[in-house]
SEPAVEX-327640 format. One record per residue: residue in one letter; z, y, x of N, C-alpha, C in turn. Coordinates in steps of 0.05 Angstrom, whole numbers, always signed. Layout:
+-----+--------+--------+--------+--------+--------+--------+--------+--------+--------+
| res |    n.Z |    n.Y |    n.X |   ca.Z |   ca.Y |   ca.X |    c.Z |    c.Y |    c.X |
+-----+--------+--------+--------+--------+--------+--------+--------+--------+--------+
|   a |      Z |      Y |      X |      Z |      Y |      X |      Z |      Y |      X |
...
+-----+--------+--------+--------+--------+--------+--------+--------+--------+--------+
//
This chain:
+-----+--------+--------+--------+--------+--------+--------+--------+--------+--------+
| res |    n.Z |    n.Y |    n.X |   ca.Z |   ca.Y |   ca.X |    c.Z |    c.Y |    c.X |
+-----+--------+--------+--------+--------+--------+--------+--------+--------+--------+
|   m |  -2872 |   +531 |  -4221 |  -2881 |   +512 |  -4201 |  -2879 |   +525 |  -4173 |
|   d |  -2867 |   +511 |  -4155 |  -2863 |   +521 |  -4128 |  -2889 |   +515 |  -4112 |
|   v |  -2902 |   +536 |  -4101 |  -2926 |   +531 |  -4086 |  -2922 |   +537 |  -4056 |
|   t |  -2896 |   +539 |  -4048 |  -2890 |   +544 |  -4020 |  -2896 |   +519 |  -4004 |
|   p |  -2912 |   +521 |  -3983 |  -2917 |   +497 |  -3967 |  -2892 |   +486 |  -3953 |
|   l |  -2890 |   +460 |  -3951 |  -2868 |   +448 |  -3937 |  -2874 |   +451 |  -3907 |
|   i |  -2855 |   +464 |  -3893 |  -2858 |   +468 |  -3865 |  -2835 |   +455 |  -3851 |
|   s |  -2841 |   +439 |  -3831 |  -2821 |   +425 |  -3816 |  -2801 |   +445 |  -3803 |
|   s |  -2776 |   +437 |  -3803 |  -2755 |   +455 |  -3792 |  -2758 |   +461 |  -3762 |
|   d |  -2774 |   +445 |  -3748 |  -2778 |   +451 |  -3720 |  -2801 |   +470 |  -3714 |
|   k |  -2814 |   +479 |  -3735 |  -2836 |   +498 |  -3732 |  -2826 |   +527 |  -3733 |
|   q |  -2840 |   +544 |  -3718 |  -2833 |   +572 |  -3717 |  -2848 |   +587 |  -3739 |
|   i |  -2833 |   +600 |  -3756 |  -2845 |   +616 |  -3778 |  -2836 |   +645 |  -3774 |
|   i |  -2855 |   +663 |  -3776 |  -2849 |   +692 |  -3773 |  -2839 |   +702 |  -3800 |
|   q |  -2813 |   +710 |  -3801 |  -2801 |   +719 |  -3826 |  -2804 |   +748 |  -3831 |
|   t |  -2800 |   +765 |  -3811 |  -2803 |   +794 |  -3814 |  -2813 |   +806 |  -3787 |
|   y |  -2825 |   +829 |  -3790 |  -2833 |   +845 |  -3767 |  -2829 |   +874 |  -3774 |
|   s |  -2821 |   +890 |  -3754 |  -2817 |   +919 |  -3758 |  -2817 |   +932 |  -3731 |
|   e |  -2812 |   +958 |  -3731 |  -2811 |   +972 |  -3705 |  -2788 |   +962 |  -3688 |
|   a |  -2768 |   +950 |  -3700 |  -2746 |   +939 |  -3685 |  -2752 |   +912 |  -3672 |
|   g |  -2773 |   +899 |  -3682 |  -2780 |   +873 |  -3670 |  -2787 |   +852 |  -3691 |
|   f |  -2780 |   +827 |  -3685 |  -2789 |   +805 |  -3702 |  -2764 |   +787 |  -3709 |
|   k |  -2765 |   +775 |  -3732 |  -2747 |   +754 |  -3739 |  -2764 |   +729 |  -3743 |
|   i |  -2759 |   +709 |  -3725 |  -2775 |   +685 |  -3725 |  -2756 |   +661 |  -3727 |
|   s |  -2759 |   +646 |  -3748 |  -2742 |   +623 |  -3753 |  -2712 |   +629 |  -3750 |
|   g |  -2704 |   +652 |  -3760 |  -2676 |   +660 |  -3760 |  -2667 |   +675 |  -3735 |
|   k |  -2683 |   +676 |  -3714 |  -2675 |   +689 |  -3690 |  -2690 |   +716 |  -3687 |
|   i |  -2675 |   +736 |  -3677 |  -2685 |   +764 |  -3674 |  -2696 |   +767 |  -3646 |
|   y |  -2720 |   +779 |  -3644 |  -2733 |   +786 |  -3619 |  -2739 |   +816 |  -3619 |
|   d |  -2729 |   +830 |  -3599 |  -2733 |   +859 |  -3599 |  -2755 |   +868 |  -3579 |
|   s |  -2773 |   +849 |  -3573 |  -2795 |   +854 |  -3555 |  -2820 |   +842 |  -3566 |
|   s |  -2842 |   +847 |  -3552 |  -2867 |   +833 |  -3559 |  -2862 |   +803 |  -3554 |
|   v |  -2877 |   +786 |  -3568 |  -2873 |   +757 |  -3566 |  -2899 |   +743 |  -3568 |
|   i |  -2899 |   +718 |  -3559 |  -2921 |   +699 |  -3564 |  -2908 |   +676 |  -3580 |
|   v |  -2918 |   +671 |  -3604 |  -2907 |   +651 |  -3622 |  -2926 |   +627 |  -3623 |
|   f |  -2915 |   +604 |  -3616 |  -2929 |   +579 |  -3619 |  -2915 |   +564 |  -3642 |
|   p |  -2927 |   +543 |  -3654 |  -2914 |   +529 |  -3675 |  -2887 |   +517 |  -3667 |
|   t |  -2883 |   +511 |  -3641 |  -2858 |   +498 |  -3634 |  -2840 |   +515 |  -3615 |
|   r |  -2849 |   +539 |  -3608 |  -2832 |   +555 |  -3590 |  -2841 |   +585 |  -3591 |
|   v |  -2823 |   +602 |  -3581 |  -2829 |   +630 |  -3580 |  -2823 |   +639 |  -3551 |
|   t |  -2841 |   +655 |  -3540 |  -2838 |   +665 |  -3513 |  -2838 |   +695 |  -3514 |
|   k |  -2817 |   +707 |  -3501 |  -2817 |   +736 |  -3499 |  -2841 |   +744 |  -3482 |
|   w |  -2852 |   +768 |  -3488 |  -2877 |   +776 |  -3474 |  -2875 |   +805 |  -3467 |
|   s |  -2882 |   +813 |  -3443 |  -2882 |   +841 |  -3434 |  -2911 |   +849 |  -3427 |
|   p |  -2927 |   +853 |  -3448 |  -2955 |   +860 |  -3442 |  -2959 |   +889 |  -3433 |
|   p |  -2980 |   +894 |  -3419 |  -2987 |   +922 |  -3413 |  -2998 |   +935 |  -3438 |
|   p |  -3003 |   +961 |  -3437 |  -3017 |   +974 |  -3460 |  -3043 |   +958 |  -3465 |
|   l |  -3051 |   +957 |  -3490 |  -3074 |   +941 |  -3498 |  -3099 |   +948 |  -3482 |
|   a |  -3103 |   +973 |  -3476 |  -3127 |   +982 |  -3461 |  -3127 |   +971 |  -3433 |
|   e |  -3104 |   +962 |  -3423 |  -3102 |   +952 |  -3395 |  -3098 |   +921 |  -3394 |
|   i |  -3099 |   +907 |  -3416 |  -3093 |   +879 |  -3416 |  -3114 |   +864 |  -3400 |
|   k |  -3105 |   +843 |  -3386 |  -3122 |   +826 |  -3370 |  -3117 |   +797 |  -3377 |
|   p |  -3136 |   +779 |  -3372 |  -3132 |   +751 |  -3379 |  -3106 |   +739 |  -3368 |
|   n |  -3097 |   +747 |  -3344 |  -3073 |   +735 |  -3334 |  -3048 |   +744 |  -3349 |
|   d |  -3050 |   +765 |  -3366 |  -3028 |   +773 |  -3382 |  -3022 |   +753 |  -3404 |
|   l |  -3040 |   +734 |  -3409 |  -3036 |   +713 |  -3428 |  -3035 |   +686 |  -3415 |
|   e |  -3027 |   +685 |  -3390 |  -3025 |   +659 |  -3375 |  -2999 |   +646 |  -3383 |
|   i |  -2999 |   +631 |  -3405 |  -2975 |   +618 |  -3415 |  -2983 |   +588 |  -3419 |
|   p |  -2967 |   +569 |  -3410 |  -2973 |   +541 |  -3414 |  -2979 |   +534 |  -3443 |
|   g |  -3001 |   +520 |  -3447 |  -3008 |   +511 |  -3474 |  -3028 |   +528 |  -3488 |
|   l |  -3034 |   +551 |  -3477 |  -3052 |   +570 |  -3491 |  -3081 |   +559 |  -3493 |
|   r |  -3089 |   +544 |  -3473 |  -3116 |   +534 |  -3473 |  -3120 |   +510 |  -3492 |
|   d |  -3098 |   +499 |  -3503 |  -3100 |   +476 |  -3521 |  -3101 |   +484 |  -3550 |
|   l |  -3106 |   +510 |  -3556 |  -3104 |   +520 |  -3583 |  -3132 |   +523 |  -3596 |
|   d |  -3132 |   +523 |  -3622 |  -3157 |   +529 |  -3637 |  -3162 |   +559 |  -3636 |
|   v |  -3141 |   +575 |  -3638 |  -3144 |   +604 |  -3640 |  -3119 |   +618 |  -3630 |
|   i |  -3123 |   +641 |  -3617 |  -3101 |   +659 |  -3610 |  -3104 |   +684 |  -3626 |
|   l |  -3084 |   +691 |  -3641 |  -3084 |   +716 |  -3657 |  -3071 |   +737 |  -3639 |
|   l |  -3085 |   +759 |  -3635 |  -3075 |   +781 |  -3619 |  -3067 |   +803 |  -3638 |
|   g |  -3041 |   +807 |  -3642 |  -3030 |   +828 |  -3658 |  -3028 |   +853 |  -3642 |
|   t |  -3044 |   +873 |  -3648 |  -3048 |   +896 |  -3630 |  -3029 |   +920 |  -3636 |
|   g |  -3009 |   +915 |  -3652 |  -2990 |   +937 |  -3658 |  -2993 |   +946 |  -3686 |
|   k |  -2986 |   +971 |  -3691 |  -2986 |   +982 |  -3718 |  -3014 |   +984 |  -3729 |
|   n |  -3033 |   +990 |  -3712 |  -3061 |   +992 |  -3721 |  -3079 |   +971 |  -3707 |
|   m |  -3100 |   +964 |  -3721 |  -3119 |   +945 |  -3710 |  -3135 |   +959 |  -3687 |
|   s |  -3135 |   +946 |  -3664 |  -3150 |   +956 |  -3641 |  -3162 |   +932 |  -3627 |
|   f |  -3182 |   +937 |  -3611 |  -3194 |   +916 |  -3595 |  -3185 |   +918 |  -3566 |
|   p |  -3180 |   +896 |  -3553 |  -3175 |   +897 |  -3524 |  -3202 |   +903 |  -3510 |
|   p |  -3201 |   +910 |  -3485 |  -3226 |   +916 |  -3470 |  -3246 |   +894 |  -3472 |
|   a |  -3272 |   +901 |  -3472 |  -3294 |   +882 |  -3473 |  -3292 |   +862 |  -3450 |
|   s |  -3284 |   +870 |  -3427 |  -3282 |   +852 |  -3404 |  -3261 |   +830 |  -3409 |
|   f |  -3239 |   +837 |  -3422 |  -3218 |   +817 |  -3430 |  -3230 |   +797 |  -3450 |
|   r |  -3243 |   +808 |  -3470 |  -3254 |   +790 |  -3491 |  -3275 |   +771 |  -3479 |
|   k |  -3291 |   +782 |  -3460 |  -3312 |   +766 |  -3448 |  -3300 |   +743 |  -3431 |
|   v |  -3280 |   +748 |  -3415 |  -3268 |   +727 |  -3399 |  -3255 |   +706 |  -3417 |
|   m |  -3241 |   +715 |  -3438 |  -3228 |   +696 |  -3456 |  -3249 |   +677 |  -3468 |
|   k |  -3272 |   +689 |  -3477 |  -3293 |   +673 |  -3489 |  -3305 |   +654 |  -3468 |
|   e |  -3309 |   +663 |  -3444 |  -3320 |   +646 |  -3423 |  -3301 |   +622 |  -3417 |
|   q |  -3275 |   +627 |  -3421 |  -3255 |   +605 |  -3416 |  -3252 |   +587 |  -3440 |
|   g |  -3268 |   +592 |  -3461 |  -3266 |   +576 |  -3485 |  -3243 |   +582 |  -3503 |
|   i |  -3231 |   +606 |  -3500 |  -3209 |   +614 |  -3517 |  -3219 |   +631 |  -3540 |
|   h |  -3213 |   +622 |  -3564 |  -3221 |   +637 |  -3588 |  -3199 |   +657 |  -3594 |
|   l |  -3205 |   +683 |  -3591 |  -3186 |   +704 |  -3595 |  -3194 |   +721 |  -3619 |
|   e |  -3175 |   +726 |  -3636 |  -3179 |   +743 |  -3660 |  -3159 |   +767 |  -3658 |
|   s |  -3170 |   +791 |  -3658 |  -3153 |   +815 |  -3656 |  -3149 |   +826 |  -3684 |
|   m |  -3125 |   +835 |  -3690 |  -3118 |   +847 |  -3715 |  -3092 |   +862 |  -3712 |
|   d |  -3084 |   +879 |  -3731 |  -3058 |   +892 |  -3728 |  -3036 |   +871 |  -3729 |
|   t |  -3013 |   +878 |  -3719 |  -2991 |   +858 |  -3716 |  -2983 |   +846 |  -3743 |
|   g |  -2981 |   +862 |  -3764 |  -2974 |   +852 |  -3790 |  -2993 |   +831 |  -3800 |
|   a |  -3019 |   +836 |  -3797 |  -3039 |   +816 |  -3805 |  -3037 |   +791 |  -3788 |
|   a |  -3032 |   +795 |  -3762 |  -3030 |   +772 |  -3744 |  -3006 |   +754 |  -3752 |
|   c |  -2984 |   +767 |  -3760 |  -2960 |   +752 |  -3768 |  -2966 |   +735 |  -3793 |
|   r |  -2978 |   +748 |  -3813 |  -2985 |   +734 |  -3838 |  -3005 |   +712 |  -3833 |
|   t |  -3026 |   +717 |  -3817 |  -3046 |   +697 |  -3812 |  -3035 |   +674 |  -3796 |
|   y |  -3018 |   +679 |  -3777 |  -3005 |   +658 |  -3762 |  -2990 |   +639 |  -3780 |
|   n |  -2974 |   +650 |  -3799 |  -2958 |   +633 |  -3817 |  -2976 |   +615 |  -3833 |
|   v |  -2998 |   +626 |  -3843 |  -3016 |   +610 |  -3860 |  -3028 |   +587 |  -3843 |
|   l |  -3039 |   +595 |  -3820 |  -3052 |   +575 |  -3803 |  -3033 |   +554 |  -3793 |
|   m |  -3009 |   +562 |  -3785 |  -2989 |   +543 |  -3776 |  -2981 |   +524 |  -3798 |
|   a |  -2978 |   +534 |  -3823 |  -2971 |   +517 |  -3846 |  -2993 |   +497 |  -3852 |
|   e |  -3018 |   +504 |  -3845 |  -3040 |   +486 |  -3849 |  -3042 |   +465 |  -3827 |
|   g |  -3025 |   +467 |  -3806 |  -3025 |   +448 |  -3784 |  -3045 |   +455 |  -3762 |
|   r |  -3055 |   +479 |  -3762 |  -3074 |   +488 |  -3742 |  -3060 |   +492 |  -3715 |
|   r |  -3075 |   +489 |  -3694 |  -3064 |   +495 |  -3667 |  -3069 |   +524 |  -3662 |
|   v |  -3048 |   +540 |  -3667 |  -3050 |   +569 |  -3667 |  -3027 |   +581 |  -3651 |
|   a |  -3031 |   +604 |  -3639 |  -3010 |   +621 |  -3628 |  -3016 |   +649 |  -3635 |
|   a |  -2994 |   +665 |  -3636 |  -2997 |   +694 |  -3642 |  -2984 |   +709 |  -3619 |
|   a |  -3001 |   +724 |  -3604 |  -2991 |   +742 |  -3583 |  -2987 |   +770 |  -3597 |
|   l |  -2962 |   +777 |  -3600 |  -2956 |   +800 |  -3618 |  -2945 |   +824 |  -3602 |
|   y |  -2960 |   +846 |  -3603 |  -2948 |   +871 |  -3593 |  -2929 |   +881 |  -3614 |
|   k |  -2906 |   +890 |  -3604 |  -2886 |   +902 |  -3622 |  -2898 |   +927 |  -3634 |
|   i |  -2893 |   +931 |  -3660 |  -2905 |   +955 |  -3673 |  -2888 |   +980 |  -3669 |
+-----+--------+--------+--------+--------+--------+--------+--------+--------+--------+
//
């Protein structure tokens, strides 16, 4: 029995991730990215310890249920000041390592959730 969820061909699915980058819906990205269900944006974030709210100023981000922040090879937290501002703006942010963020994004997207993954390259 096939238990693979049916995913519309216009949705962005993260197929692989590695130190070289990401393969998303058949396209290769060699940089950090922000993945939405319907589009992918290349992203040039600062080091995680220096991230600021304006580093995530991308149209559509405020219309989401959750933003997954893939922090690289290891799970790390962004600065408390960043998390505080995001929370004050009503943005639900979940930090995890990039691999976990990729897997979680795929599951939530397949469920039809309004999700994005801001992924630091590992």
